[in-house]
C-alpha positions as semicolon CSV with decimal commas, in nm:
position;residue;x (nm);y (nm);z (nm)
1;M;8,094;5,767;9,247
2;H;7,926;6,106;9,230
3;D;7,803;6,249;8,902
4;K;8,015;6,528;8,770
5;L;7,882;6,881;8,815
6;K;7,817;7,073;8,495
7;L;7,970;7,419;8,484
8;G;7,898;7,703;8,244
9;I;8,101;8,021;8,190
10;I;7,949;8,345;8,068
11;G;8,226;8,575;7,948
12;C;8,538;8,424;7,790
13;G;8,787;8,711;7,815
14;A;9,135;8,735;7,961
15;V;9,056;8,641;8,322
16;V;8,890;8,318;8,208
17;Q;9,157;8,226;7,957
18;K;9,451;8,310;8,184
19;N;9,320;8,211;8,528
20;Y;8,987;8,028;8,541
21;L;9,073;7,748;8,302
22;Q;9,393;7,664;8,488
23;A;9,229;7,682;8,831
24;L;8,930;7,473;8,725
25;S;9,162;7,197;8,602
26;F;9,225;7,105;8,969
27;Y;8,865;6,985;9,005
28;H;8,800;6,664;8,815
29;D;8,442;6,630;8,946
30;V;8,347;6,961;8,782
31;I;8,325;6,960;8,403
32;L;8,313;7,273;8,192
33;A;8,017;7,197;7,967
34;Y;7,915;7,527;7,808
35;V;8,057;7,872;7,738
36;N;7,902;8,196;7,614
37;D;8,034;8,534;7,507
38;L;7,905;8,820;7,293
39;N;8,244;8,788;7,120
40;L;8,185;8,456;6,946
41;S;8,552;8,407;6,857
42;A;8,649;8,432;7,227
43;A;8,385;8,175;7,318
44;Q;8,503;7,943;7,042
45;R;8,865;7,968;7,158
46;V;8,770;7,863;7,510
47;A;8,541;7,588;7,381
48;E;8,819;7,443;7,166
49;K;9,067;7,446;7,457
50;T;8,827;7,272;7,694
51;S;8,614;7,048;7,470
52;S;8,309;7,242;7,588
53;K;8,030;7,380;7,370
54;V;7,932;7,736;7,283
55;A;7,574;7,771;7,407
56;S;7,299;8,024;7,465
57;L;7,235;8,183;7,803
58;S;6,909;7,989;7,833
59;T;7,089;7,657;7,779
60;I;7,348;7,744;8,044
61;K;7,074;7,847;8,284
62;D;6,877;7,526;8,231
63;E;7,160;7,273;8,208
64;C;7,435;7,383;8,450
65;D;7,479;7,320;8,822
66;I;7,739;7,598;8,850
67;V;7,766;7,916;8,643
68;V;8,057;8,160;8,642
69;I;7,985;8,520;8,539
70;A;8,302;8,681;8,401
71;T;8,149;8,955;8,188
72;P;8,210;9,332;8,214
73;P;8,095;9,457;8,557
74;A;7,790;9,658;8,450
75;S;7,629;9,335;8,327
76;H;7,671;9,144;8,655
77;A;7,350;9,247;8,833
78;P;7,103;9,158;8,552
79;L;7,281;8,830;8,481
80;I;7,282;8,728;8,848
81;E;6,915;8,821;8,882
82;D;6,827;8,597;8,589
83;L;7,047;8,300;8,682
84;I;7,004;8,279;9,059
85;T;6,639;8,178;9,030
86;N;6,737;7,853;8,859
87;V;7,109;7,777;8,907
88;H;7,226;7,617;9,232
89;T;7,565;7,791;9,242
90;V;7,644;8,125;9,077
91;I;7,999;8,263;9,096
92;C;8,043;8,628;9,003
93;E;8,385;8,759;8,910
94;K;8,484;9,077;9,092
95;P;8,373;9,351;9,116
96;F;8,039;9,216;9,242
97;V;7,791;9,493;9,158
98;G;7,794;9,872;9,164
99;T;7,554;9,954;9,447
100;K;7,490;9,839;9,801
101;A;7,120;9,808;9,721
102;D;7,193;9,558;9,441
103;A;7,434;9,363;9,661
104;E;7,173;9,328;9,934
105;R;6,888;9,251;9,693
106;L;7,076;8,981;9,503
107;S;7,208;8,820;9,821
108;Q;6,851;8,801;9,951
109;L;6,723;8,667;9,618
110;A;6,971;8,379;9,633
111;L;6,856;8,298;9,984
112;E;6,488;8,303;9,884
113;H;6,548;8,056;9,602
114;G;6,769;7,828;9,810
115;N;7,065;7,882;9,579
116;R;7,421;7,997;9,645
117;L;7,576;8,321;9,522
118;F;7,951;8,378;9,555
119;V;8,191;8,658;9,462
120;A;8,540;8,569;9,337
121;H;8,795;8,760;9,546
122;F;9,084;8,513;9,557
123;R;9,311;8,742;9,761
124;R;9,113;8,635;10,069
125;C;9,310;8,311;10,038
126;F;9,650;8,484;10,068
127;P;9,827;8,350;10,380
128;S;9,910;8,707;10,487
129;V;9,546;8,816;10,468
130;R;9,425;8,517;10,667
131;L;9,698;8,575;10,928
132;A;9,618;8,947;10,957
133;R;9,250;8,870;11,004
134;S;9,321;8,616;11,277
135;L;9,536;8,869;11,465
136;V;9,272;9,142;11,448
137;E;8,996;8,894;11,531
138;S;9,184;8,772;11,839
139;G;9,149;9,115;12,002
140;I;9,513;9,136;12,113
141;L;9,556;9,460;11,917
142;G;9,237;9,617;12,052
143;Q;8,967;9,775;11,840
144;V;9,037;9,899;11,488
145;V;9,079;10,277;11,474
146;H;9,226;10,344;11,126
147;V;9,266;10,153;10,800
148;S;9,467;10,230;10,487
149;A;9,520;10,070;10,148
150;F;9,761;10,164;9,870
151;E;9,806;9,992;9,535
152;G;9,945;10,141;9,217
153;G;10,169;10,083;8,920
154;R;10,168;10,064;8,542
155;F;9,848;9,898;8,424
156;S;9,918;9,607;8,188
157;W;9,610;9,381;8,203
158;E;9,470;9,324;7,855
159;A;9,091;9,295;7,881
160;E;8,951;9,175;7,549
161;S;8,631;9,379;7,585
162;G;8,814;9,699;7,679
163;Y;8,569;9,742;7,967
164;V;8,837;9,901;8,187
165;Y;8,812;10,217;7,977
166;K;8,437;10,212;7,901
167;D;8,247;10,045;8,183
168;P;8,158;10,278;8,475
169;Y;8,275;9,997;8,704
170;G;8,593;9,931;8,506
171;G;8,824;10,197;8,650
172;V;9,098;10,141;8,904
173;L;8,853;10,178;9,195
174;F;8,624;9,889;9,104
175;D;8,885;9,683;8,917
176;T;9,218;9,662;9,103
177;G;9,074;9,862;9,390
178;S;8,802;9,611;9,470
179;H;9,078;9,355;9,540
180;T;9,280;9,600;9,749
181;I;8,988;9,727;9,953
182;D;8,851;9,377;10,005
183;M;9,190;9,274;10,145
184;L;9,165;9,569;10,381
185;L;8,809;9,505;10,500
186;Y;8,865;9,130;10,533
187;S;9,192;9,174;10,725
188;A;9,027;9,427;10,957
189;C;8,718;9,204;11,010
190;L;8,501;9,477;10,861
191;D;8,353;9,265;10,584
192;T;8,045;9,174;10,789
193;G;7,808;9,364;11,015
194;M;7,650;9,700;10,945
195;L;7,903;9,945;10,801
196;E;7,818;10,299;10,695
197;V;8,064;10,488;10,477
198;S;8,132;10,852;10,395
199;A;8,417;10,968;10,174
200;T;8,592;11,266;10,017
201;V;8,792;11,192;9,706
202;E;9,029;11,318;9,440
203;R;9,022;11,144;9,100
204;D;9,165;11,210;8,756
205;Q;8,824;11,187;8,581
206;P;8,470;11,061;8,635
207;E;8,434;10,683;8,654
208;P;8,599;10,487;8,510
209;S;8,878;10,682;8,677
210;H;9,238;10,557;8,681
211;D;9,383;10,753;8,975
212;V;9,185;10,778;9,299
213;E;9,275;10,908;9,643
214;A;9,013;10,904;9,918
215;K;8,965;10,990;10,284
216;L;8,715;10,764;10,458
217;K;8,498;10,762;10,765
218;L;8,353;10,422;10,850
219;Y;8,080;10,394;11,112
220;R;8,015;10,065;11,287
221;E;7,825;9,999;11,609
222;G;7,849;10,364;11,713
223;R;8,224;10,384;11,649
224;E;8,407;10,585;11,384
225;I;8,704;10,438;11,199
226;S;8,907;10,667;10,975
227;G;9,070;10,551;10,654
228;D;9,290;10,636;10,357
229;I;9,294;10,484;10,009
230;K;9,520;10,554;9,712
231;L;9,484;10,363;9,386
232;S;9,658;10,426;9,056
233;R;9,711;10,271;8,714
234;S;10,006;10,499;8,642
235;T;10,192;10,580;8,965
236;A;10,371;10,341;9,198
237;T;10,247;10,349;9,558
238;A;10,345;10,178;9,883
239;N;10,140;9,875;9,773
240;K;10,040;9,775;10,122
241;I;9,749;9,728;10,359
242;R;9,761;9,857;10,715
243;V;9,516;9,813;11,002
244;D;9,581;10,039;11,302
245;C;9,429;9,935;11,632
246;E;9,428;10,073;11,986
247;N;9,728;9,864;12,094
248;G;9,926;9,833;11,773
249;F;9,906;9,767;11,401
250;V;9,929;9,493;11,141
251;E;10,067;9,562;10,794
252;L;10,099;9,345;10,482
253;P;10,188;9,379;10,114
254;V;9,910;9,368;9,855
255;G;10,088;9,079;9,678
256;M;10,078;8,717;9,786
257;V;10,316;8,654;10,078
258;N;10,302;8,439;10,391
259;Y;10,393;8,705;10,647
260;V;10,270;9,026;10,810
261;R;10,440;9,298;11,010
262;I;10,293;9,354;11,354
263;G;10,400;9,629;11,588
264;K;10,330;9,902;11,836
265;Q;10,246;10,259;11,747
266;D;10,591;10,371;11,866
267;G;10,739;10,204;11,557
268;K;10,874;9,881;11,705
269;S;10,764;9,585;11,497
270;V;10,833;9,221;11,413
271;I;10,761;8,995;11,117
272;V;10,516;8,712;11,186
273;R;10,489;8,426;10,937
274;A;10,183;8,217;10,857
275;R;10,199;7,840;10,883
276;E;10,063;7,800;10,529
277;S;10,248;7,896;10,214
278;F;10,174;7,861;9,842
279;D;10,393;7,838;9,536
280;N;10,205;8,096;9,331
281;V;9,891;8,303;9,305
282;M;9,715;8,034;9,103
283;D;9,707;7,813;9,413
284;C;9,493;8,076;9,587
285;F;9,279;8,119;9,278
286;A;9,205;7,745;9,283
287;I;9,147;7,731;9,660
288;Q;8,867;7,986;9,638
289;F;8,680;7,743;9,411
290;R;8,709;7,470;9,674
291;K;8,528;7,701;9,915
292;M;8,256;7,761;9,654
293;F;8,210;7,411;9,512
294;Y;8,207;7,231;9,848
295;P;8,070;7,315;10,197
296;D;8,257;7,595;10,373
297;E;8,150;7,675;10,729
298;E;8,300;8,022;10,708
299;R;8,111;8,098;10,383
300;T;8,420;8,299;10,292
301;F;8,297;8,404;9,948
302;A;7,922;8,426;10,010
303;A;7,773;8,733;9,843
304;E;7,638;8,882;10,167
305;K;7,998;8,916;10,287
306;F;8,067;9,165;10,009
307;V;7,789;9,414;10,086
308;N;8,023;9,634;10,290
309;L;8,284;9,628;10,015
310;T;8,021;9,731;9,761
311;A;7,897;10,008;9,991
312;L;8,250;10,146;10,024
313;L;8,317;10,131;9,649
314;E;7,984;10,302;9,580
315;A;8,054;10,576;9,834
316;V;8,397;10,652;9,690
317;S;8,272;10,640;9,329
318;K;8,005;10,900;9,408
319;A;8,209;11,116;9,646
320;R;8,333;11,463;9,568
321;S;8,650;11,639;9,677
């Protein structure tokens, strides 16, 4: 019988209380030992629910095999830099970090210390996303020529820290948008390899902005791929991902489904269903942990596979109209 792995959580806000605790309950060989939050009452609530202990950052760093960082985004980079030198597995809640340089540096730092750094983007486990990726990866649609992502609606997530209105990485671009754009890049097989990004943008205010519309130019291996993004916390959008290729397109909703629409550019299309299906989003949230806790040949959530996402988010956040 293997010893149980000790897990620590830094940041005990809404995402931990609503999602992490439920997803972690699937893994009986991983025990939540310690929690930490600047808001002591939030840490105590989580500790009471889980029979864990409120502890200092140094205790978590020294005692835990796995550490989850679920703090406001601007704090991610310094926390990762401190933890990754000593902790075998560090899981960072999205958005990863704010700059491509930090994403590359921290990924390399994990490698140098022989530790593992992951980024929590559970939508990569959606059956539709995995199916779309397999279709693009197969080459039957030809090379990608255009990508688009739309997600918007009334914002109702209650973040205890209020970071979504204060943190420069808390607006719709880095918050909801990091999920949406990651779905797009992952579906289009653009999450790895060198990707350069330029963008023009319209936004309602400087970051953290809550309505963003961008035109993209992505450069990869000498090819240019155009793109469109629209994200909003107030206005409903098409709420879909679309990857246009030379021979056709694949389209999917931003929500969890087990199908995609595949078609030709003349408009003819069919629905293709994935073999796998899940009851609810929490299943996908839990599955991502399986790919972090145990060996995963694809390294689906390895930090280096989010450098392109970070580069795109950074480019859009700094772009002008």
